[in-house]
Structure formats: C-alpha cells, structure tokens
TIBAKOL-591541 format. One record per residue (C-alpha): residue number from 1; x, y, z. Coordinates in steps of 0.2 Angstrom, whole numbers, always signed. Layout:
BEGIN
<fiti pos="NUM" X="X" Y="Y" Z="Z"/>
...
This chain:
BEGIN
<fiti pos="1" X="+1" Y="-2" Z="-1"/>
<fiti pos="2" X="+4" Y="+16" Z="-4"/>
<fiti pos="3" X="+5" Y="+29" Z="+10"/>
<fiti pos="4" X="+2" Y="+45" Z="+7"/>
<fiti pos="5" X="+10" Y="+62" Z="+12"/>
<fiti pos="6" X="+5" Y="+81" Z="+9"/>
<fiti pos="7" X="+18" Y="+92" Z="+4"/>
<fiti pos="8" X="+23" Y="+103" Z="+15"/>
<fiti pos="9" X="+22" Y="+118" Z="+5"/>
<fiti pos="10" X="+7" Y="+117" Z="+4"/>
<fiti pos="11" X="+2" Y="+120" Z="+23"/>
<fiti pos="12" X="+14" Y="+134" Z="+22"/>
<fiti pos="13" X="+4" Y="+143" Z="+10"/>
<fiti pos="14" X="-13" Y="+140" Z="+17"/>
<fiti pos="15" X="-6" Y="+149" Z="+33"/>
<fiti pos="16" X="+0" Y="+162" Z="+26"/>
<fiti pos="17" X="-15" Y="+166" Z="+15"/>
<fiti pos="18" X="-28" Y="+165" Z="+32"/>
<fiti pos="19" X="-15" Y="+174" Z="+43"/>
<fiti pos="20" X="-17" Y="+194" Z="+35"/>
<fiti pos="21" X="-41" Y="+190" Z="+34"/>
<fiti pos="22" X="-39" Y="+182" Z="+53"/>
<fiti pos="23" X="-32" Y="+199" Z="+57"/>
<fiti pos="24" X="-44" Y="+211" Z="+50"/>
<fiti pos="25" X="-63" Y="+210" Z="+62"/>
<fiti pos="26" X="-47" Y="+213" Z="+77"/>
<fiti pos="27" X="-44" Y="+234" Z="+70"/>
<fiti pos="28" X="-61" Y="+237" Z="+68"/>
<fiti pos="29" X="-66" Y="+231" Z="+84"/>
<fiti pos="30" X="-52" Y="+245" Z="+93"/>
<fiti pos="31" X="-59" Y="+256" Z="+80"/>
<fiti pos="32" X="-77" Y="+255" Z="+92"/>
<fiti pos="33" X="-67" Y="+254" Z="+108"/>
<fiti pos="34" X="-60" Y="+270" Z="+106"/>
<fiti pos="35" X="-76" Y="+280" Z="+98"/>
<fiti pos="36" X="-86" Y="+272" Z="+113"/>
<fiti pos="37" X="-71" Y="+279" Z="+127"/>
<fiti pos="38" X="-71" Y="+294" Z="+117"/>
<fiti pos="39" X="-90" Y="+296" Z="+118"/>
<fiti pos="40" X="-92" Y="+292" Z="+136"/>
<fiti pos="41" X="-77" Y="+308" Z="+140"/>
<fiti pos="42" X="-87" Y="+318" Z="+131"/>
<fiti pos="43" X="-103" Y="+317" Z="+138"/>
<fiti pos="44" X="-95" Y="+315" Z="+156"/>
<fiti pos="45" X="-87" Y="+333" Z="+149"/>
<fiti pos="46" X="-104" Y="+339" Z="+144"/>
<fiti pos="47" X="-113" Y="+333" Z="+161"/>
<fiti pos="48" X="-97" Y="+342" Z="+169"/>
<fiti pos="49" X="-99" Y="+360" Z="+159"/>
<fiti pos="50" X="-117" Y="+357" Z="+160"/>
<fiti pos="51" X="-117" Y="+358" Z="+183"/>
<fiti pos="52" X="-101" Y="+370" Z="+182"/>
<fiti pos="53" X="-116" Y="+383" Z="+172"/>
<fiti pos="54" X="-131" Y="+377" Z="+182"/>
<fiti pos="55" X="-137" Y="+388" Z="+193"/>
<fiti pos="56" X="-153" Y="+385" Z="+205"/>
<fiti pos="57" X="-159" Y="+402" Z="+219"/>
<fiti pos="58" X="-170" Y="+395" Z="+233"/>
<fiti pos="59" X="-184" Y="+404" Z="+239"/>
<fiti pos="60" X="-174" Y="+409" Z="+254"/>
<fiti pos="61" X="-157" Y="+413" Z="+246"/>
<fiti pos="62" X="-149" Y="+427" Z="+234"/>
<fiti pos="63" X="-136" Y="+421" Z="+222"/>
<fiti pos="64" X="-120" Y="+432" Z="+221"/>
<fiti pos="65" X="-112" Y="+426" Z="+205"/>
<fiti pos="66" X="-93" Y="+431" Z="+204"/>
<fiti pos="67" X="-81" Y="+431" Z="+191"/>
<fiti pos="68" X="-64" Y="+433" Z="+194"/>
<fiti pos="69" X="-70" Y="+436" Z="+213"/>
<fiti pos="70" X="-81" Y="+453" Z="+207"/>
<fiti pos="71" X="-97" Y="+452" Z="+207"/>
<fiti pos="72" X="-104" Y="+447" Z="+190"/>
<fiti pos="73" X="-126" Y="+452" Z="+194"/>
<fiti pos="74" X="-135" Y="+446" Z="+207"/>
<fiti pos="75" X="-150" Y="+433" Z="+207"/>
<fiti pos="76" X="-166" Y="+437" Z="+218"/>
<fiti pos="77" X="-176" Y="+425" Z="+212"/>
<fiti pos="78" X="-181" Y="+408" Z="+213"/>
<fiti pos="79" X="-177" Y="+395" Z="+200"/>
<fiti pos="80" X="-164" Y="+390" Z="+188"/>
<fiti pos="81" X="-151" Y="+400" Z="+179"/>
<fiti pos="82" X="-135" Y="+397" Z="+168"/>
<fiti pos="83" X="-116" Y="+405" Z="+172"/>
<fiti pos="84" X="-102" Y="+404" Z="+163"/>
<fiti pos="85" X="-94" Y="+386" Z="+168"/>
<fiti pos="86" X="-75" Y="+388" Z="+174"/>
<fiti pos="87" X="-74" Y="+406" Z="+172"/>
<fiti pos="88" X="-90" Y="+412" Z="+187"/>
<fiti pos="89" X="-94" Y="+402" Z="+202"/>
<fiti pos="90" X="-110" Y="+407" Z="+214"/>
<fiti pos="91" X="-110" Y="+415" Z="+232"/>
<fiti pos="92" X="-127" Y="+416" Z="+241"/>
<fiti pos="93" X="-134" Y="+424" Z="+256"/>
<fiti pos="94" X="-146" Y="+423" Z="+264"/>
<fiti pos="95" X="-165" Y="+435" Z="+259"/>
<fiti pos="96" X="-177" Y="+431" Z="+273"/>
<fiti pos="97" X="-176" Y="+441" Z="+288"/>
<fiti pos="98" X="-167" Y="+435" Z="+303"/>
<fiti pos="99" X="-165" Y="+438" Z="+320"/>
<fiti pos="100" X="-149" Y="+445" Z="+332"/>
<fiti pos="101" X="-152" Y="+443" Z="+351"/>
<fiti pos="102" X="-144" Y="+455" Z="+359"/>
<fiti pos="103" X="-135" Y="+450" Z="+375"/>
<fiti pos="104" X="-141" Y="+460" Z="+391"/>
<fiti pos="105" X="-135" Y="+472" Z="+395"/>
<fiti pos="106" X="-133" Y="+488" Z="+408"/>
<fiti pos="107" X="-141" Y="+505" Z="+405"/>
<fiti pos="108" X="-143" Y="+521" Z="+415"/>
<fiti pos="109" X="-159" Y="+532" Z="+416"/>
<fiti pos="110" X="-154" Y="+549" Z="+417"/>
<fiti pos="111" X="-161" Y="+550" Z="+435"/>
<fiti pos="112" X="-143" Y="+543" Z="+438"/>
<fiti pos="113" X="-156" Y="+524" Z="+439"/>
<fiti pos="114" X="-147" Y="+507" Z="+433"/>
<fiti pos="115" X="-159" Y="+496" Z="+423"/>
<fiti pos="116" X="-155" Y="+480" Z="+414"/>
<fiti pos="117" X="-158" Y="+478" Z="+396"/>
<fiti pos="118" X="-163" Y="+462" Z="+386"/>
<fiti pos="119" X="-169" Y="+466" Z="+367"/>
<fiti pos="120" X="-169" Y="+459" Z="+348"/>
<fiti pos="121" X="-166" Y="+463" Z="+330"/>
<fiti pos="122" X="-178" Y="+456" Z="+315"/>
<fiti pos="123" X="-167" Y="+461" Z="+300"/>
<fiti pos="124" X="-164" Y="+456" Z="+283"/>
<fiti pos="125" X="-153" Y="+459" Z="+271"/>
<fiti pos="126" X="-161" Y="+473" Z="+253"/>
<fiti pos="127" X="-145" Y="+476" Z="+244"/>
<fiti pos="128" X="-134" Y="+463" Z="+243"/>
<fiti pos="129" X="-122" Y="+469" Z="+232"/>
<fiti pos="130" X="-118" Y="+482" Z="+247"/>
<fiti pos="131" X="-119" Y="+471" Z="+258"/>
<fiti pos="132" X="-102" Y="+461" Z="+254"/>
<fiti pos="133" X="-95" Y="+477" Z="+248"/>
<fiti pos="134" X="-97" Y="+481" Z="+266"/>
<fiti pos="135" X="-94" Y="+467" Z="+277"/>
<fiti pos="136" X="-87" Y="+455" Z="+266"/>
<fiti pos="137" X="-101" Y="+442" Z="+267"/>
<fiti pos="138" X="-100" Y="+438" Z="+281"/>
<fiti pos="139" X="-119" Y="+437" Z="+293"/>
<fiti pos="140" X="-107" Y="+441" Z="+309"/>
<fiti pos="141" X="-102" Y="+458" Z="+302"/>
<fiti pos="142" X="-119" Y="+462" Z="+302"/>
<fiti pos="143" X="-123" Y="+457" Z="+317"/>
<fiti pos="144" X="-109" Y="+466" Z="+326"/>
<fiti pos="145" X="-113" Y="+480" Z="+317"/>
<fiti pos="146" X="-131" Y="+479" Z="+319"/>
<fiti pos="147" X="-126" Y="+476" Z="+341"/>
<fiti pos="148" X="-115" Y="+493" Z="+342"/>
<fiti pos="149" X="-126" Y="+503" Z="+333"/>
<fiti pos="150" X="-143" Y="+496" Z="+342"/>
<fiti pos="151" X="-137" Y="+497" Z="+358"/>
<fiti pos="152" X="-129" Y="+515" Z="+358"/>
<fiti pos="153" X="-146" Y="+520" Z="+353"/>
<fiti pos="154" X="-155" Y="+510" Z="+367"/>
<fiti pos="155" X="-143" Y="+518" Z="+377"/>
<fiti pos="156" X="-144" Y="+533" Z="+372"/>
<fiti pos="157" X="-165" Y="+535" Z="+372"/>
<fiti pos="158" X="-164" Y="+527" Z="+392"/>
<fiti pos="159" X="-148" Y="+539" Z="+397"/>
<fiti pos="160" X="-162" Y="+554" Z="+390"/>
<fiti pos="161" X="-179" Y="+550" Z="+401"/>
<fiti pos="162" X="-179" Y="+545" Z="+421"/>
<fiti pos="163" X="-182" Y="+528" Z="+428"/>
<fiti pos="164" X="-204" Y="+529" Z="+426"/>
<fiti pos="165" X="-203" Y="+537" Z="+411"/>
<fiti pos="166" X="-192" Y="+519" Z="+404"/>
<fiti pos="167" X="-204" Y="+508" Z="+413"/>
<fiti pos="168" X="-219" Y="+518" Z="+408"/>
<fiti pos="169" X="-212" Y="+517" Z="+392"/>
<fiti pos="170" X="-212" Y="+496" Z="+388"/>
<fiti pos="171" X="-230" Y="+496" Z="+378"/>
<fiti pos="172" X="-221" Y="+503" Z="+363"/>
<fiti pos="173" X="-215" Y="+520" Z="+364"/>
<fiti pos="174" X="-198" Y="+515" Z="+371"/>
<fiti pos="175" X="-196" Y="+505" Z="+355"/>
<fiti pos="176" X="-201" Y="+519" Z="+344"/>
<fiti pos="177" X="-188" Y="+531" Z="+349"/>
<fiti pos="178" X="-176" Y="+519" Z="+346"/>
<fiti pos="179" X="-179" Y="+514" Z="+331"/>
<fiti pos="180" X="-183" Y="+534" Z="+326"/>
<fiti pos="181" X="-164" Y="+537" Z="+332"/>
<fiti pos="182" X="-157" Y="+521" Z="+321"/>
<fiti pos="183" X="-165" Y="+531" Z="+306"/>
<fiti pos="184" X="-156" Y="+526" Z="+290"/>
<fiti pos="185" X="-138" Y="+523" Z="+298"/>
<fiti pos="186" X="-140" Y="+502" Z="+295"/>
<fiti pos="187" X="-145" Y="+506" Z="+274"/>
<fiti pos="188" X="-124" Y="+509" Z="+270"/>
<fiti pos="189" X="-122" Y="+492" Z="+277"/>
<fiti pos="190" X="-136" Y="+484" Z="+258"/>
<fiti pos="191" X="-146" Y="+480" Z="+280"/>
<fiti pos="192" X="-164" Y="+486" Z="+284"/>
<fiti pos="193" X="-171" Y="+486" Z="+301"/>
<fiti pos="194" X="-186" Y="+478" Z="+304"/>
<fiti pos="195" X="-188" Y="+480" Z="+321"/>
<fiti pos="196" X="-180" Y="+483" Z="+339"/>
<fiti pos="197" X="-190" Y="+472" Z="+354"/>
<fiti pos="198" X="-186" Y="+474" Z="+371"/>
<fiti pos="199" X="-190" Y="+458" Z="+377"/>
<fiti pos="200" X="-186" Y="+463" Z="+397"/>
<fiti pos="201" X="-182" Y="+481" Z="+403"/>
<fiti pos="202" X="-178" Y="+474" Z="+424"/>
<fiti pos="203" X="-171" Y="+482" Z="+440"/>
<fiti pos="204" X="-152" Y="+476" Z="+443"/>
<fiti pos="205" X="-156" Y="+460" Z="+458"/>
<fiti pos="206" X="-146" Y="+470" Z="+472"/>
<fiti pos="207" X="-157" Y="+485" Z="+472"/>
<fiti pos="208" X="-172" Y="+479" Z="+463"/>
<fiti pos="209" X="-179" Y="+476" Z="+483"/>
<fiti pos="210" X="-175" Y="+495" Z="+487"/>
<fiti pos="211" X="-182" Y="+502" Z="+468"/>
<fiti pos="212" X="-199" Y="+492" Z="+474"/>
<fiti pos="213" X="-201" Y="+500" Z="+488"/>
<fiti pos="214" X="-195" Y="+517" Z="+484"/>
<fiti pos="215" X="-208" Y="+517" Z="+469"/>
<fiti pos="216" X="-223" Y="+509" Z="+481"/>
<fiti pos="217" X="-221" Y="+523" Z="+495"/>
<fiti pos="218" X="-218" Y="+537" Z="+479"/>
<fiti pos="219" X="-237" Y="+530" Z="+470"/>
<fiti pos="220" X="-244" Y="+531" Z="+489"/>
<fiti pos="221" X="-236" Y="+549" Z="+489"/>
<fiti pos="222" X="-244" Y="+550" Z="+473"/>
<fiti pos="223" X="-261" Y="+543" Z="+479"/>
<fiti pos="224" X="-263" Y="+554" Z="+496"/>
<fiti pos="225" X="-259" Y="+568" Z="+486"/>
<fiti pos="226" X="-274" Y="+563" Z="+473"/>
<fiti pos="227" X="-283" Y="+560" Z="+490"/>
<fiti pos="228" X="-278" Y="+575" Z="+499"/>
<fiti pos="229" X="-284" Y="+585" Z="+480"/>
<fiti pos="230" X="-300" Y="+577" Z="+477"/>
<fiti pos="231" X="-306" Y="+582" Z="+497"/>
<fiti pos="232" X="-305" Y="+599" Z="+494"/>
<fiti pos="233" X="-312" Y="+598" Z="+477"/>
<fiti pos="234" X="-325" Y="+591" Z="+486"/>
<fiti pos="235" X="-327" Y="+601" Z="+499"/>
<fiti pos="236" X="-328" Y="+614" Z="+489"/>
<fiti pos="237" X="-341" Y="+608" Z="+480"/>
<fiti pos="238" X="-353" Y="+603" Z="+495"/>
<fiti pos="239" X="-347" Y="+621" Z="+499"/>
<fiti pos="240" X="-355" Y="+630" Z="+484"/>
<fiti pos="241" X="-369" Y="+619" Z="+485"/>
<fiti pos="242" X="-375" Y="+621" Z="+502"/>
<fiti pos="243" X="-374" Y="+639" Z="+498"/>
<fiti pos="244" X="-386" Y="+639" Z="+482"/>
<fiti pos="245" X="-395" Y="+629" Z="+492"/>
<fiti pos="246" X="-397" Y="+641" Z="+504"/>
<fiti pos="247" X="-399" Y="+654" Z="+492"/>
<fiti pos="248" X="-413" Y="+643" Z="+486"/>
<fiti pos="249" X="-422" Y="+642" Z="+501"/>
<fiti pos="250" X="-420" Y="+657" Z="+507"/>
<fiti pos="251" X="-427" Y="+665" Z="+488"/>
<fiti pos="252" X="-440" Y="+650" Z="+493"/>
<fiti pos="253" X="-445" Y="+658" Z="+509"/>
<fiti pos="254" X="-448" Y="+674" Z="+500"/>
<fiti pos="255" X="-458" Y="+669" Z="+490"/>
<fiti pos="256" X="-470" Y="+659" Z="+500"/>
<fiti pos="257" X="-471" Y="+675" Z="+513"/>
<fiti pos="258" X="-475" Y="+686" Z="+499"/>
<fiti pos="259" X="-487" Y="+673" Z="+493"/>
<fiti pos="260" X="-496" Y="+671" Z="+511"/>
<fiti pos="261" X="-494" Y="+690" Z="+514"/>
<fiti pos="262" X="-502" Y="+689" Z="+495"/>
<fiti pos="263" X="-516" Y="+677" Z="+501"/>
<fiti pos="264" X="-516" Y="+688" Z="+520"/>
<fiti pos="265" X="-521" Y="+702" Z="+510"/>
<fiti pos="266" X="-535" Y="+696" Z="+499"/>
<fiti pos="267" X="-542" Y="+686" Z="+514"/>
<fiti pos="268" X="-542" Y="+706" Z="+521"/>
<fiti pos="269" X="-552" Y="+715" Z="+507"/>
<fiti pos="270" X="-566" Y="+700" Z="+504"/>
<fiti pos="271" X="-566" Y="+702" Z="+524"/>
<fiti pos="272" X="-571" Y="+720" Z="+522"/>
<fiti pos="273" X="-583" Y="+717" Z="+509"/>
<fiti pos="274" X="-594" Y="+706" Z="+518"/>
<fiti pos="275" X="-592" Y="+718" Z="+533"/>
<fiti pos="276" X="-596" Y="+732" Z="+521"/>
<fiti pos="277" X="-613" Y="+723" Z="+520"/>
<fiti pos="278" X="-623" Y="+724" Z="+537"/>
<fiti pos="279" X="-634" Y="+706" Z="+531"/>
<fiti pos="280" X="-620" Y="+697" Z="+529"/>
<fiti pos="281" X="-608" Y="+704" Z="+541"/>
<fiti pos="282" X="-622" Y="+697" Z="+553"/>
<fiti pos="283" X="-623" Y="+680" Z="+545"/>
<fiti pos="284" X="-603" Y="+677" Z="+546"/>
<fiti pos="285" X="-605" Y="+684" Z="+566"/>
<fiti pos="286" X="-613" Y="+674" Z="+566"/>
<fiti pos="287" X="-607" Y="+654" Z="+557"/>
<fiti pos="288" X="-589" Y="+661" Z="+571"/>
<fiti pos="289" X="-600" Y="+662" Z="+584"/>
<fiti pos="290" X="-606" Y="+645" Z="+582"/>
<fiti pos="291" X="-588" Y="+639" Z="+577"/>
<fiti pos="292" X="-581" Y="+647" Z="+595"/>
<fiti pos="293" X="-597" Y="+637" Z="+605"/>
<fiti pos="294" X="-592" Y="+620" Z="+596"/>
<fiti pos="295" X="-571" Y="+622" Z="+601"/>
<fiti pos="296" X="-579" Y="+626" Z="+618"/>
<fiti pos="297" X="-588" Y="+610" Z="+620"/>
<fiti pos="298" X="-576" Y="+597" Z="+623"/>
<fiti pos="299" X="-575" Y="+585" Z="+631"/>
<fiti pos="300" X="-591" Y="+576" Z="+642"/>
<fiti pos="301" X="-597" Y="+593" Z="+649"/>
<fiti pos="302" X="-606" Y="+597" Z="+638"/>
<fiti pos="303" X="-615" Y="+616" Z="+645"/>
<fiti pos="304" X="-609" Y="+633" Z="+640"/>
<fiti pos="305" X="-609" Y="+647" Z="+648"/>
<fiti pos="306" X="-611" Y="+666" Z="+641"/>
<fiti pos="307" X="-608" Y="+679" Z="+650"/>
<fiti pos="308" X="-620" Y="+690" Z="+640"/>
<fiti pos="309" X="-615" Y="+707" Z="+632"/>
<fiti pos="310" X="-604" Y="+690" Z="+621"/>
<fiti pos="311" X="-606" Y="+689" Z="+605"/>
<fiti pos="312" X="-614" Y="+673" Z="+602"/>
<fiti pos="313" X="-628" Y="+679" Z="+620"/>
<fiti pos="314" X="-633" Y="+693" Z="+606"/>
<fiti pos="315" X="-638" Y="+679" Z="+596"/>
<fiti pos="316" X="-649" Y="+670" Z="+605"/>
<fiti pos="317" X="-656" Y="+686" Z="+613"/>
<fiti pos="318" X="-661" Y="+693" Z="+596"/>
<fiti pos="319" X="-670" Y="+676" Z="+593"/>
<fiti pos="320" X="-686" Y="+679" Z="+590"/>
C-alpha cells in the first residue's frame, strides 16, 4: 500500500494566506472601542460642564454670581439659571428675615438709675452687592454692626429718660424712639432693620427690692396727694352746693312770704267786702260764734256758759 503525505509547501502556503484575513476584524473592534470611550468622555465632560454652569436659587436666598472674584450680577428670584463654567462662581446670602439676640446689658437712666435691658433685632439684607462690599459677605460682621448701633441707640434714649418714663414706655413707645434714633444708618451696609423689640427691661437684682419699695412709697405719696386734692375739691363743691341751697331756700321763703302776704291781703279784702254789707256781717258773725261755741264744747261737759255781752249770747238774745 502507498502512503499519502501532504506536501509541506501547501500547508505553509495556506497558513500564510489565512493570517491576514484573521487580523482585519480585530482592528475594526479596536477602533469601535476607542470611539465609544471617546463618546463617554465627551458625555462626562458635557455633564460636568452642564453641572458647573447650572445655578439653583432657593426662595430664601440671594445667589451672587462672581467673575474673577468680583460680583457680576445678583439673582434674587428662585429658580434655575446659568453661568459661565470655570470662569464664574457662585455664593449665597440669606434673603429671609433674620433674628439677632443682643446680650443683656446695663443702661443708666437720666436720674442715674441702673436698669438691665435685654432685646432682639429683626433685620434682613436688601442690597446684597453693598452687603458684600462693606461686610465681606459675613453675617457675623453684620450682627456685630447691628449690636453696636442698637446698643448705642438704646443707651442714648434711656439715658435721656427718667426711670419712670422708661418703665411706662415699655408698651411700644420706647421701641419707636430707639428705631427713630437709629434712622437709616444701616442702609450703608445694605441692611434694613425691621424692628427692635425689648424682651426684658428690669432692675439689677442687688437693688431691685429697694427700688420697688421706693416706687411703692412714691406711688402712695402720689395717691395721698390725689386723695387730698379730691377731698378739697369735694369740700369746695359741697360748700358751693350748700350756699346755692341756702339761697334757693331763702328765695323760696321770700316767695312763700309774699304769697302768704298776698293771700292775707286778699283775705282782708274779702272780709272788708263782707263787713261792708250788714246782712253779710251779721251772718259771718253768727258763723264765727257757732264755730267758737263748737270749739268750747269739749269732753263730756256739754254746758256752755256765756256772758250776756258775748257775741254768741247776743245772737241767741236777738232770736225772736
């Protein structure tokens, strides 16, 4: 039997011919991976650029857009906006009303009385750019200025009032005076002071009892003075009233006397008219005699003893 052997040349030729064909798909796969990586890098860069250019402003804040360290513009409305990435940066400031609580401090009134004042301030930023320029964007710097201005104003106002006036002004009058004294001095920092409220205005503990006792004594003296003035005025009114009553009584008596006199005159006139007529005169004399007799008959004794010259006896003597 003959054995068949494959020539070596054919095998080499086949190997040589198939090698280039196997390498072509590998190059295509490699260039496709580079393109995908490049697209991914571009997408990441786009996201980074978009993220650094997007500005989100909240409702309770200002957004300061700075370019090379200086403020380019201020965003004061809530929402989304854009800035130049890598060139512009942002910073924020509070837009809502802020509260600053001052430390309790001693103040001296005009009558040299020491009092302890504890207050707080409501304020807000109205000009962010001016605020940054004057206070370097620091709320703590603003609070330091507010503390100094409010304390000096409070000190000046209270030092111009007596202690009683300070105490009576705690219902709001003192706050108005302090706000008027401050005026618009905080506008130079881009700040608006909304109100200054005094939480507590009290006496130092070491002399509180003594001052209270003295105030009670003064109030008692004032009450006694008012009572004395009231009593004096009441006495004056009573005296005037008694005088007016006396005059009224005197006038009434005089008027009554005049009426009585007028009545008596009328009575006498009637009598004169009666006695001018003999028949009327006799009748009137008879009636008077009967009245006198009736008045004499009192008690159980009904006996009437008359003198013959008496008018009653004359009446009965003339009866036929």
